[in-house]
VOPAGU-2260 file (C-alpha; in pm, 1 decimal, decimal comma):
REM VOPAGU-2260
SITE   aa  ch    i         X         Y         Z
SITE  MET   A    0     251,0     599,1    1525,2
SITE  SER   A    1     283,4     223,8    1477,3
SITE  ASN   A    2     618,8      73,9    1537,2
SITE  TRP   A    3     601,0    -143,8    1220,1
SITE  ALA   A    4     614,5     157,9    1004,9
SITE  GLU   A    5     963,4     228,3    1116,0
SITE  THR   A    6    1095,0     -83,1     931,2
SITE  VAL   A    7     842,6    -118,1     650,0
SITE  MET   A    8     949,7     -81,2     284,0
SITE  LEU   A    9     675,3     -74,2      29,5
SITE  TRP   A   10     608,5    -227,1    -311,2
SITE  HIS   A   11     368,6       4,8    -477,6
SITE  VAL   A   12     116,1    -139,1    -715,1
SITE  TYR   A   13    -156,0      16,3    -935,5
SITE  PRO   A   14    -392,8    -278,0    -946,1
SITE  LEU   A   15    -610,8    -197,7   -1248,9
SITE  GLY   A   16    -312,5    -155,8   -1476,6
SITE  PHE   A   17    -108,0    -437,9   -1314,9
SITE  THR   A   18    -388,5    -698,2   -1374,1
SITE  GLY   A   19    -481,6    -580,7   -1719,8
SITE  ALA   A   20    -827,7    -452,2   -1626,2
SITE  PRO   A   21    -992,9    -210,5   -1871,5
SITE  ILE   A   22    -947,2     147,7   -1744,8
SITE  ARG   A   23   -1205,0     323,3   -1966,1
SITE  PRO   A   24   -1464,7      62,1   -2063,1
SITE  ASP   A   25   -1748,9     138,0   -2308,7
SITE  GLY   A   26   -1625,9     481,1   -2398,6
SITE  ALA   A   27   -1565,1     609,7   -2044,1
SITE  ASP   A   28   -1289,8     878,2   -2019,2
SITE  ASP   A   29   -1074,5    1024,5   -1742,1
SITE  ASP   A   30   -1276,9    1350,7   -1726,3
SITE  GLY   A   31   -1634,4    1251,2   -1784,9
SITE  GLN   A   32   -1903,1     989,9   -1735,1
SITE  SER   A   33   -1962,7     661,5   -1897,4
SITE  ASP   A   34   -2280,4     522,2   -2036,3
SITE  ALA   A   35   -2189,3     182,8   -1877,2
SITE  GLY   A   36   -1899,7     251,1   -1643,7
SITE  ALA   A   37   -1650,7       3,2   -1498,1
SITE  ALA   A   38   -1860,6      -6,0   -1186,4
SITE  ASP   A   39   -2121,6    -203,6   -1378,1
SITE  GLN   A   40   -1882,9    -466,5   -1517,6
SITE  PRO   A   41   -1917,5    -835,5   -1441,5
SITE  VAL   A   42   -1680,6    -976,1   -1184,8
SITE  GLU   A   43   -1334,5   -1070,0   -1318,2
SITE  HIS   A   44   -1106,9   -1238,6   -1062,9
SITE  ARG   A   45    -780,3   -1057,1   -1143,0
SITE  LEU   A   46    -645,0    -990,3    -791,8
SITE  ASN   A   47    -475,1   -1335,3    -787,7
SITE  ARG   A   48    -230,5   -1195,0   -1033,6
SITE  ILE   A   49    -102,4    -965,2    -760,0
SITE  GLU   A   50     -89,0   -1258,7    -516,7
SITE  ALA   A   51     142,2   -1444,4    -760,2
SITE  TRP   A   52     401,2   -1169,7    -716,9
SITE  LEU   A   53     422,6   -1167,8    -338,4
SITE  ASP   A   54     718,9   -1404,1    -317,5
SITE  HIS   A   55     890,9   -1160,0    -551,6
SITE  VAL   A   56     815,5    -885,5    -297,9
SITE  VAL   A   57     981,9   -1089,5     -30,2
SITE  GLU   A   58    1285,5   -1173,8    -253,6
SITE  LEU   A   59    1335,5    -808,0    -308,0
SITE  GLY   A   60    1357,3    -765,3      67,1
SITE  LEU   A   61    1039,3    -550,5      91,2
SITE  ASN   A   62     764,6    -613,6     353,9
SITE  GLY   A   63     481,7    -376,6     257,1
SITE  LEU   A   64     219,6    -375,3     -31,3
SITE  LEU   A   65      88,0     -35,1    -114,7
SITE  LEU   A   66    -212,7     -87,1    -336,9
SITE  GLY   A   67    -362,9     162,5    -560,7
SITE  PRO   A   68    -743,1     192,2    -587,2
SITE  VAL   A   69    -936,1    -135,3    -540,4
SITE  PHE   A   70   -1291,1       9,7    -500,9
SITE  PRO   A   71   -1544,8      32,4    -790,7
SITE  SER   A   72   -1510,3     345,9    -999,3
SITE  SER   A   73   -1620,7     459,7   -1343,2
SITE  THR   A   74   -1276,5     469,1   -1496,9
SITE  HIS   A   75    -920,9     480,7   -1337,3
SITE  GLY   A   76   -1003,8     408,2    -972,9
SITE  TYR   A   77    -976,4     759,8    -837,2
SITE  ASP   A   78   -1342,5     827,4    -911,5
SITE  THR   A   79   -1487,5     598,9    -650,2
SITE  VAL   A   80   -1853,6     497,6    -655,3
SITE  ASP   A   81   -1858,8     257,7    -364,6
SITE  TYR   A   82   -1623,2     246,1     -68,0
SITE  PHE   A   83   -1740,8     -93,3      68,6
SITE  ARG   A   84   -1695,7    -322,0    -232,7
SITE  ILE   A   85   -1413,3    -440,8    -445,3
SITE  ASP   A   86   -1404,0    -325,1    -802,9
SITE  ALA   A   87   -1559,4    -604,9   -1019,0
SITE  ARG   A   88   -1275,5    -553,5   -1269,1
SITE  LEU   A   89   -1041,1    -683,7    -998,2
SITE  GLY   A   90   -1252,6    -939,3    -813,1
SITE  ASP   A   91   -1474,6    -971,5    -513,5
SITE  ASP   A   92   -1449,5    -989,1    -126,0
SITE  GLY   A   93   -1306,7   -1332,7    -137,3
SITE  ASP   A   94   -1028,2   -1221,4    -376,2
SITE  ILE   A   95    -927,9    -937,5    -158,1
SITE  ASP   A   96    -945,7   -1147,4     160,9
SITE  ARG   A   97    -708,6   -1402,7       2,8
SITE  LEU   A   98    -471,7   -1136,9    -109,2
SITE  ILE   A   99    -454,5    -978,2     234,1
SITE  ALA   A  100    -403,6   -1312,1     405,6
SITE  ALA   A  101    -138,0   -1427,7     150,3
SITE  ALA   A  102      50,8   -1096,0     215,6
SITE  HIS   A  103      29,8   -1144,0     594,1
SITE  ASP   A  104     139,5   -1498,4     574,4
SITE  ARG   A  105     466,9   -1363,0     419,6
SITE  GLY   A  106     507,1   -1082,1     670,1
SITE  ILE   A  107     387,3    -814,2     421,2
SITE  ARG   A  108     181,9    -526,0     552,0
SITE  VAL   A  109    -106,4    -408,1     327,9
SITE  LEU   A  110    -222,9     -50,6     265,2
SITE  PHE   A  111    -525,7      65,8      72,5
SITE  ASP   A  112    -556,2     382,5    -136,6
SITE  GLY   A  113    -843,8     588,9       0,5
SITE  VAL   A  114    -978,5     871,9    -217,3
SITE  PHE   A  115   -1156,9    1080,8      50,9
SITE  ASN   A  116   -1131,5    1426,0    -106,4
SITE  HIS   A  117   -1379,1    1345,8    -381,2
SITE  VAL   A  118   -1601,5    1074,6    -526,9
SITE  GLY   A  119   -1701,8     990,3    -885,3
SITE  ARG   A  120   -1998,5    1176,0   -1021,6
SITE  GLU   A  121   -2169,3     843,3   -1064,9
SITE  HIS   A  122   -2151,2     767,9    -684,3
SITE  PRO   A  123   -2505,0     688,2    -565,9
SITE  ALA   A  124   -2484,9     966,6    -303,9
SITE  PHE   A  125   -2434,5    1224,3    -565,9
SITE  ALA   A  126   -2676,8    1062,4    -806,6
SITE  ALA   A  127   -2943,8    1095,8    -534,5
SITE  LEU   A  128   -2855,3    1456,4    -504,4
SITE  GLU   A  129   -2899,8    1517,3    -871,7
SITE  GLU   A  130   -3231,6    1341,5    -869,6
SITE  GLN   A  131   -3385,4    1467,1    -545,0
SITE  GLY   A  132   -3205,3    1807,6    -503,6
SITE  PRO   A  133   -3146,0    1972,5    -166,4
SITE  GLU   A  134   -3397,4    1737,8      -3,0
SITE  ALA   A  135   -3171,1    1433,3     -66,1
SITE  ASP   A  136   -3046,0    1255,4     246,2
SITE  THR   A  137   -2694,7    1290,5     105,7
SITE  ALA   A  138   -2714,0    1669,1      50,2
SITE  ASP   A  139   -2473,4    1729,7     341,9
SITE  LEU   A  140   -2200,3    1533,5     176,5
SITE  PHE   A  141   -2118,9    1778,1     -95,5
SITE  ARG   A  142   -2051,6    2145,4    -151,1
SITE  VAL   A  143   -2341,8    2252,3    -381,0
SITE  ARG   A  144   -2481,1    2592,1    -511,0
SITE  TRP   A  145   -2859,6    2552,2    -534,7
SITE  ASP   A  146   -2940,2    2904,2    -658,3
SITE  GLY   A  147   -3156,0    2878,1    -966,2
SITE  TRP   A  148   -3140,8    2498,1    -972,5
SITE  GLN   A  149   -3439,7    2321,5   -1114,1
SITE  ALA   A  150   -3524,5    1941,6   -1109,5
SITE  GLY   A  151   -3354,1    1766,2   -1392,1
SITE  GLU   A  152   -3075,9    2015,2   -1433,4
SITE  PRO   A  153   -2709,8    1937,5   -1353,7
SITE  VAL   A  154   -2607,7    2016,6    -996,7
SITE  ASP   A  155   -2344,2    2291,9    -954,5
SITE  ALA   A  156   -2103,1    2123,4    -709,3
SITE  ASP   A  157   -1734,5    2182,6    -627,2
SITE  VAL   A  158   -1508,6    1945,0    -818,1
SITE  PHE   A  159   -1142,7    1843,5    -783,4
SITE  GLU   A  160    -895,3    2049,9    -984,3
SITE  GLY   A  161   -1139,5    2118,6   -1262,5
SITE  HIS   A  162   -1230,4    1752,3   -1317,1
SITE  ASP   A  163   -1606,6    1751,8   -1363,8
SITE  ALA   A  164   -1628,5    1372,4   -1300,8
SITE  LEU   A  165   -1468,1    1410,0    -951,2
SITE  VAL   A  166   -1707,8    1572,7    -702,3
SITE  THR   A  167   -1552,6    1712,8    -388,6
SITE  LEU   A  168   -1685,1    1605,6     -56,5
SITE  ASN   A  169   -1783,2    1865,2     202,3
SITE  HIS   A  170   -1515,7    1818,1     466,0
SITE  ASP   A  171   -1697,8    2056,1     713,1
SITE  SER   A  172   -1986,7    1805,4     726,9
SITE  PRO   A  173   -1996,3    1562,9    1027,6
SITE  ALA   A  174   -2160,2    1317,1     785,1
SITE  VAL   A  175   -1842,1    1307,7     569,1
SITE  ALA   A  176   -1620,3    1253,8     878,0
SITE  ASP   A  177   -1855,9     974,3     982,4
SITE  LEU   A  178   -1841,8     817,0     640,8
SITE  VAL   A  179   -1464,3     820,4     620,4
SITE  VAL   A  180   -1432,2     678,7     974,8
SITE  GLU   A  181   -1673,2     405,4     879,5
SITE  VAL   A  182   -1481,7     316,1     558,2
SITE  MET   A  183   -1144,5     310,0     724,1
SITE  THR   A  184   -1246,9      99,5    1014,6
SITE  HIS   A  185   -1438,4    -135,9     792,9
SITE  TRP   A  186   -1126,5    -232,8     592,6
SITE  LEU   A  187    -895,2    -223,7     888,1
SITE  GLY   A  188   -1132,0    -469,7    1046,5
SITE  ARG   A  189   -1099,1    -679,8     727,6
SITE  GLY   A  190    -724,5    -697,9     783,1
SITE  ILE   A  191    -549,5    -411,5     611,7
SITE  ASP   A  192    -278,0    -225,1     806,0
SITE  GLY   A  193    -312,7     127,5     692,8
SITE  TRP   A  194    -423,1     380,4     433,4
SITE  ARG   A  195    -270,6     604,2     167,9
SITE  LEU   A  196    -479,8     917,8     164,3
SITE  ASP   A  197    -515,5    1039,4    -195,3
SITE  ALA   A  198    -492,3    1414,2    -252,8
SITE  ALA   A  199    -461,5    1467,7     114,9
SITE  TYR   A  200    -317,0    1816,0      28,5
SITE  ALA   A  201    -662,6    1916,4     -94,5
SITE  VAL   A  202    -840,6    1821,5     223,8
SITE  PRO   A  203    -828,1    2049,6     523,2
SITE  SER   A  204    -595,1    1928,7     796,2
SITE  ALA   A  205    -867,0    1986,8    1054,3
SITE  PHE   A  206   -1071,0    1709,1     884,5
SITE  TRP   A  207    -798,4    1451,6     924,5
SITE  ALA   A  208    -756,2    1567,2    1285,8
SITE  ARG   A  209   -1110,1    1486,2    1350,1
SITE  VAL   A  210   -1119,6    1161,2    1168,8
SITE  LEU   A  211    -784,0     984,1    1232,7
SITE  PRO   A  212    -795,4     982,4    1619,7
SITE  ARG   A  213   -1136,5     812,6    1597,5
SITE  VAL   A  214    -990,8     543,9    1370,8
SITE  ARG   A  215    -680,1     504,3    1586,2
SITE  ALA   A  216    -898,1     458,0    1896,2
SITE  GLU   A  217   -1020,7     136,6    1746,7
SITE  TYR   A  218    -705,5      41,2    1541,4
SITE  PRO   A  219    -403,0     192,8    1721,4
SITE  GLU   A  220    -151,0      17,1    1498,7
SITE  ALA   A  221    -289,3     164,3    1171,8
SITE  TRP   A  222     -67,2     391,1     977,0
SITE  PHE   A  223    -161,9     681,4     758,6
SITE  LEU   A  224      31,2     818,0     459,9
SITE  GLY   A  225     -92,4    1135,3     302,0
SITE  GLU   A  226     -32,4    1237,7     -66,3
SITE  VAL   A  227     106,2    1584,5     -41,7
SITE  ILE   A  228     274,0    1729,9    -342,9
SITE  HIS   A  229     359,0    2083,0    -206,1
SITE  GLY   A  230     305,5    2293,2      98,2
SITE  ASP   A  231     454,7    2306,5     459,6
SITE  ALA   A  232     484,8    1930,3     523,3
SITE  ALA   A  233     584,9    1953,8     891,2
SITE  ARG   A  234     275,5    2180,2     967,5
SITE  ILE   A  235      48,8    1959,7     773,9
SITE  VAL   A  236     158,1    1654,4     976,5
SITE  GLU   A  237     130,8    1844,0    1309,0
SITE  GLU   A  238    -218,4    1981,3    1231,3
SITE  SER   A  239    -360,4    1678,5    1061,4
SITE  THR   A  240    -209,9    1394,3    1276,1
SITE  ILE   A  241    -123,8    1204,7     949,7
SITE  ASP   A  242     180,1     985,8    1021,9
SITE  SER   A  243     377,8    1045,7     691,8
SITE  LEU   A  244     358,3    1235,7     363,6
SITE  THR   A  245     480,7    1166,4      14,6
SITE  GLN   A  246     825,0    1321,6     -34,1
SITE  TYR   A  247     791,8    1478,1    -376,7
SITE  GLU   A  248    1065,0    1739,7    -317,4
SITE  LEU   A  249    1327,9    1459,3    -264,6
SITE  TRP   A  250    1199,7    1262,1    -564,9
SITE  GLN   A  251    1236,3    1584,0    -780,1
SITE  GLY   A  252    1582,1    1652,9    -644,2
SITE  ILE   A  253    1700,5    1295,8    -716,4
SITE  TRP   A  254    1552,7    1310,4   -1065,8
SITE  HIS   A  255    1677,7    1650,9   -1173,0
SITE  GLY   A  256    2004,5    1641,4    -975,9
SITE  ILE   A  257    2105,5    1331,3   -1165,4
SITE  ALA   A  258    1950,0    1396,7   -1506,2
SITE  ASP   A  259    2070,5    1756,6   -1525,8
SITE  ARG   A  260    2422,5    1672,6   -1377,0
SITE  ASN   A  261    2350,6    1933,7   -1104,5
SITE  LEU   A  262    2390,0    1749,1    -772,1
SITE  PHE   A  263    2353,4    2081,4    -585,1
SITE  GLU   A  264    1976,8    2041,0    -648,1
SITE  LEU   A  265    1995,8    1701,2    -481,7
SITE  LYS   A  266    2187,8    1850,0    -193,2
SITE  HIS   A  267    1915,7    2104,3    -132,3
SITE  ALA   A  268    1648,9    1835,1    -136,5
SITE  ILE   A  269    1830,0    1625,4     109,8
SITE  GLU   A  270    1885,7    1916,0     355,9
SITE  ARG   A  271    1510,1    1987,8     332,1
SITE  ASN   A  272    1438,0    1624,3     400,5
SITE  ASN   A  273    1653,4    1652,9     715,7
SITE  GLU   A  274    1427,9    1936,4     834,5
SITE  LEU   A  275    1125,0    1713,3     841,8
SITE  LEU   A  276    1273,9    1445,3    1060,9
SITE  SER   A  277    1209,2    1608,1    1397,1
SITE  VAL   A  278     828,6    1577,7    1305,2
SITE  PHE   A  279     802,5    1273,9    1081,9
SITE  ALA   A  280     967,2    1030,9     852,2
SITE  PRO   A  281     842,7    1106,5     497,8
SITE  GLN   A  282     755,4     839,3     239,5
SITE  THR   A  283    1036,4     841,2     -13,0
SITE  PHE   A  284    1028,9     711,7    -368,2
SITE  VAL   A  285    1189,5     740,0    -713,7
SITE  GLY   A  286     882,2     630,4    -890,2
SITE  ASN   A  287     501,7     600,4    -852,2
SITE  HIS   A  288     186,7     567,8   -1057,4
SITE  ASP   A  289     180,7     940,5   -1138,9
SITE  VAL   A  290     529,0    1010,7   -1272,4
SITE  THR   A  291     767,1     921,7   -1552,1
SITE  ARG   A  292     968,3     603,4   -1477,0
SITE  ILE   A  293    1302,0     679,5   -1319,1
SITE  ALA   A  294    1482,3     474,1   -1592,2
SITE  SER   A  295    1326,0     709,1   -1846,0
SITE  ALA   A  296    1393,5    1020,7   -1645,6
SITE  ILE   A  297    1763,9     970,5   -1574,5
SITE  GLY   A  298    1871,4     679,6   -1802,1
SITE  PRO   A  299    1893,5     311,2   -1693,7
SITE  ASP   A  300    2267,0     332,5   -1615,1
SITE  LEU   A  301    2208,1     595,9   -1350,6
SITE  VAL   A  302    1916,7     421,6   -1177,9
SITE  PRO   A  303    2154,4     271,7    -917,0
SITE  HIS   A  304    2261,5     621,1    -817,9
SITE  ALA   A  305    1898,1     711,5    -747,5
SITE  LEU   A  306    1843,1     397,4    -554,4
SITE  ALA   A  307    2155,5     449,9    -342,3
SITE  VAL   A  308    2008,2     780,4    -233,2
SITE  LEU   A  309    1660,5     639,4    -179,5
SITE  PHE   A  310    1781,9     358,0      52,7
SITE  THR   A  311    2043,7     552,5     250,6
SITE  VAL   A  312    1854,8     864,9     328,3
SITE  ALA   A  313    1581,7     881,9     596,4
SITE  GLY   A  314    1223,0     806,0     527,1
SITE  VAL   A  315     988,8     516,9     437,0
SITE  PRO   A  316    1112,8     389,7      97,7
SITE  SER   A  317     882,8     250,0    -173,4
SITE  VAL   A  318     954,3      81,4    -503,5
SITE  TYR   A  319     695,2     122,2    -777,1
SITE  ALA   A  320     631,8    -208,4    -943,9
SITE  GLY   A  321     839,7    -246,9   -1249,6
SITE  ASP   A  322    1114,6      -3,6   -1144,5
SITE  GLU   A  323    1309,4    -304,3   -1010,6
SITE  TYR   A  324    1336,9    -428,8   -1374,1
SITE  GLY   A  325    1426,3     -89,3   -1511,2
SITE  TYR   A  326    1083,6     -42,7   -1685,9
SITE  GLU   A  327    1073,4     267,5   -1898,5
SITE  ALA   A  328     767,1     488,7   -1965,1
SITE  VAL   A  329     697,2     861,5   -1995,7
SITE  LYS   A  330     390,0    1030,8   -1835,1
SITE  GLU   A  331     214,8    1256,1   -2076,4
SITE  GLU   A  332     -37,5    1534,1   -2008,4
SITE  ARG   A  333    -333,2    1394,1   -2215,4
SITE  LEU   A  334    -619,3    1160,4   -2182,3
SITE  GLY   A  335    -464,4     827,2   -2111,7
SITE  GLY   A  336    -127,8     984,7   -2041,7
SITE  ASP   A  337     -79,6     782,0   -1738,4
SITE  ASP   A  338    -137,4     447,2   -1908,2
SITE  ALA   A  339     217,7     390,2   -2006,3
SITE  VAL   A  340     342,0     419,8   -1645,5
SITE  ARG   A  341      70,8     185,2   -1528,7
SITE  PRO   A  342     115,6    -126,8   -1755,5
SITE  GLU   A  343     -15,9    -477,3   -1726,7
SITE  PHE   A  344     232,2    -725,8   -1574,5
SITE  PRO   A  345     288,5   -1094,6   -1650,3
SITE  ASP   A  346      94,8   -1364,4   -1455,2
SITE  ALA   A  347     409,3   -1432,0   -1261,4
SITE  PRO   A  348     763,7   -1275,2   -1215,4
SITE  PRO   A  349    1008,9   -1353,9   -1491,8
SITE  ALA   A  350    1302,6   -1572,9   -1411,1
SITE  PRO   A  351    1592,8   -1329,3   -1343,3
SITE  ASP   A  352    1822,3   -1508,3   -1590,1
SITE  SER   A  353    1561,1   -1451,0   -1870,7
SITE  LEU   A  354    1597,6   -1076,8   -1834,6
SITE  PRO   A  355    1819,3    -844,9   -2031,7
SITE  GLU   A  356    2147,7    -778,9   -1854,2
SITE  SER   A  357    2055,9    -420,2   -1779,1
SITE  ALA   A  358    1735,1    -528,9   -1606,8
SITE  GLN   A  359    1924,0    -806,2   -1417,2
SITE  HIS   A  360    2167,7    -536,8   -1296,1
SITE  ILE   A  361    1888,9    -300,8   -1178,5
SITE  LEU   A  362    1715,1    -593,3   -1007,8
SITE  ARG   A  363    2032,0    -699,8    -828,4
SITE  THR   A  364    2091,8    -338,9    -724,7
SITE  HIS   A  365    1747,6    -316,0    -564,0
SITE  GLN   A  366    1809,5    -627,5    -370,0
SITE  GLN   A  367    2151,0    -521,3    -260,8
SITE  LEU   A  368    2042,9    -177,8    -141,9
SITE  ILE   A  369    1727,7    -293,8      20,5
SITE  ALA   A  370    1946,0    -539,8     210,4
SITE  VAL   A  371    2161,6    -250,7     318,1
SITE  ARG   A  372    1860,8     -60,0     443,4
SITE  ARG   A  373    1726,9    -379,8     618,6
SITE  GLN   A  374    2063,1    -426,6     796,1
SITE  HIS   A  375    2067,4     -55,7     911,7
SITE  PRO   A  376    1707,1      10,8    1027,2
SITE  TRP   A  377    1818,7     326,7    1204,1
SITE  LEU   A  378    1834,9     493,5     865,9
SITE  HIS   A  379    1458,5     540,4     896,5
SITE  ARG   A  380    1503,9     870,8    1086,0
SITE  ALA   A  381    1870,2     945,2    1059,8
SITE  HIS   A  382    2016,6    1291,0     954,8
SITE  THR   A  383    2232,8    1303,6     630,1
SITE  ASP   A  384    2527,5    1536,3     594,1
SITE  VAL   A  385    2655,6    1624,8     250,6
SITE  ILE   A  386    3035,2    1601,1     302,6
SITE  HIS   A  387    3145,3    1661,8     -65,1
SITE  ILE   A  388    2954,5    1818,4    -355,1
SITE  ASP   A  389    3020,2    1941,3    -706,0
SITE  ASN   A  390    2797,9    1920,6   -1018,9
SITE  THR   A  391    2868,9    1557,4   -1091,1
SITE  ALA   A  392    3004,7    1407,1    -770,1
SITE  MET   A  393    2850,6    1389,5    -423,8
SITE  VAL   A  394    2920,2    1209,1     -97,0
SITE  LEU   A  395    2672,0    1170,2     182,5
SITE  ARG   A  396    2708,0    1053,3     543,0
SITE  THR   A  397    2401,9     935,9     719,2
SITE  ALA   A  398    2457,8     857,9    1078,6
SITE  THR   A  399    2319,1     808,2    1429,4
SITE  GLY   A  400    2523,1     752,4    1732,1
SITE  THR   A  401    2820,5     531,8    1638,5
SITE  ASP   A  402    2670,9     402,0    1326,3
SITE  ALA   A  403    2718,4     566,1     981,7
SITE  VAL   A  404    2670,4     486,6     617,0
SITE  VAL   A  405    2850,1     684,1     343,9
SITE  THR   A  406    2707,7     707,0      -8,3
SITE  ALA   A  407    2928,4     824,2    -290,8
SITE  LEU   A  408    2796,5     916,5    -635,1
SITE  ASN   A  409    2969,1    1006,7    -959,6
SITE  VAL   A  410    2733,9    1093,6   -1244,8
SITE  GLY   A  411    3025,8    1221,9   -1467,7
SITE  ASP   A  412    3210,5    1039,5   -1744,2
SITE  ALA   A  413    3550,1    1039,8   -1582,4
SITE  PRO   A  414    3672,0     857,6   -1266,2
SITE  VAL   A  415    3678,7    1080,2    -957,2
SITE  THR   A  416    3845,7    1061,3    -604,2
SITE  VAL   A  417    3628,8    1189,5    -320,0
SITE  PRO   A  418    3648,9    1213,5      50,2
SITE  VAL   A  419    3460,5     935,4     228,9
SITE  ALA   A  420    3523,6    1043,0     593,3
SITE  ASP   A  421    3553,3     741,7     820,1
SITE  ALA   A  422    3422,1     482,8     584,4
SITE  THR   A  423    3607,1     151,3     607,7
SITE  ARG   A  424    3411,6    -115,4     405,2
SITE  LEU   A  425    3222,2    -140,3      77,7
SITE  LEU   A  426    2856,4    -247,1     118,6
SITE  ALA   A  427    2724,6    -203,8    -232,9
SITE  GLY   A  428    2841,1     -59,6    -567,5
SITE  SER   A  429    3202,5     -49,4    -677,3
SITE  LEU   A  430    3528,3     135,5    -630,4
SITE  VAL   A  431    3839,6     177,7    -856,7
SITE  ASP   A  432    4059,6      64,1    -568,9
SITE  ASP   A  433    4033,7      -5,5    -198,5
SITE  ILE   A  434    3939,7     273,6      35,0
SITE  ASN   A  435    4245,0     488,3     119,9
SITE  ARG   A  436    4181,8     500,1     493,9
SITE  HIS   A  437    4493,3     711,8     564,4
SITE  ALA   A  438    4362,3     984,6     342,6
SITE  GLY   A  439    3996,6     914,9     399,0
SITE  GLU   A  440    3934,5     887,3      22,4
SITE  ALA   A  441    3799,4     649,8    -236,0
SITE  SER   A  442    3793,4     662,0    -618,2
SITE  LEU   A  443    3477,2     598,7    -817,9
SITE  PRO   A  444    3470,5     482,6   -1174,2
SITE  PRO   A  445    3297,1     680,4   -1445,9
SITE  ARG   A  446    2926,4     694,4   -1360,6
SITE  GLY   A  447    3010,8     491,1   -1050,4
SITE  TRP   A  448    2853,5     468,9    -710,3
SITE  ALA   A  449    2922,4     309,4    -378,6
SITE  VAL   A  450    2763,3     269,6     -32,7
SITE  LEU   A  451    3016,6     229,4     246,3
SITE  SER   A  452    3009,2     136,7     603,2
SITE  ALA   A  453    3151,1     368,0     860,0
SITE  THR   A  454    3031,1     168,3    1156,7
SITE  PRO   A  455    3300,4      43,1    1381,9
SITE  ALA   A  456    3353,2    -339,3    1344,5
């Protein structure tokens, strides 16, 4: 695995929403086809709107840009119709080259989102199949049942999770492996640093194990992040050779543990996270383009508690754009139900002093905790012990060798005194009084939190 991934922290952007691009033009929907899909739109140079936020990324303390889909698609980006062009709704080759160069000039790594489990039904390879039948040159790319098929009829092909517009690729086919290797190396050659593998859980691990070593042979510093929602994560990494997986179990533990005032659920998730570390460091998050905003899930006043866990527990942390301002939005299970969590952003970051006080506080908390993480890079793969737990108070100690960070949380409405082991110094958050070193205790205010150093001076 690339060494840079051990210190990268990501700013996650959904480009179509961020730049105000139309998601469902001309009547297209999330689960069907469009008479004139987004892939046919005239070029609009919107990617420069992301470039205008790169200094903000640096000011946060982050050094990675995780881009959602940038390839042409019929609607939301996850129904790809061309892996080798930039979506006209976002711009063109020149725009993406400038964005990558501008990120690299600031020390920011760039990851693309690759949808290699399926393509959009309007992809030319599948269109050829529907037109020419089993004799099409692209027939090997898909899983198709030809029994009873006649020219002009719809093709009965496997689709992704019941979505007729998302046609599954045939991952047993050498032609699909060759295509994915070609796509990955093409864009790595253009300057990106790695790939998020969308719906990696739906792709056989053996496929990634055939593809990724071929890509690494040419680009050994590339890093691969797999989207995995459930399953045996350690086994998937070992069998697939993917570098890291999305840590949905920890995300859910943070959300429910805090929202339900049941920190035992968070304790369980942290212990499960520990179990992965001998194999890989997972990608950790409290928000992304597919889930309800953390401020809506737990309330803005408790967002700092979630962040304190995110940035002091092992993994590769990411911040979903807007969470640093306390954006609120709820994901809904309906057509367009993701739109609220994928909003358009201003042309440039707002001046911090123009923000509401609650947003300023959440922004400062991000900066403080990212700085703590930056100052303690060993947290990337360090084990976390839960040294105190009840429903509304928790103390974590994350350590390696002689270095340790103690994270104390109080989600209750009354002050609480908790053990803080060998902690000696406040790094972020607040305490009622100074640490009582003799007793090894500290007091947190109502709904308070603190990150403390236990590293010898």
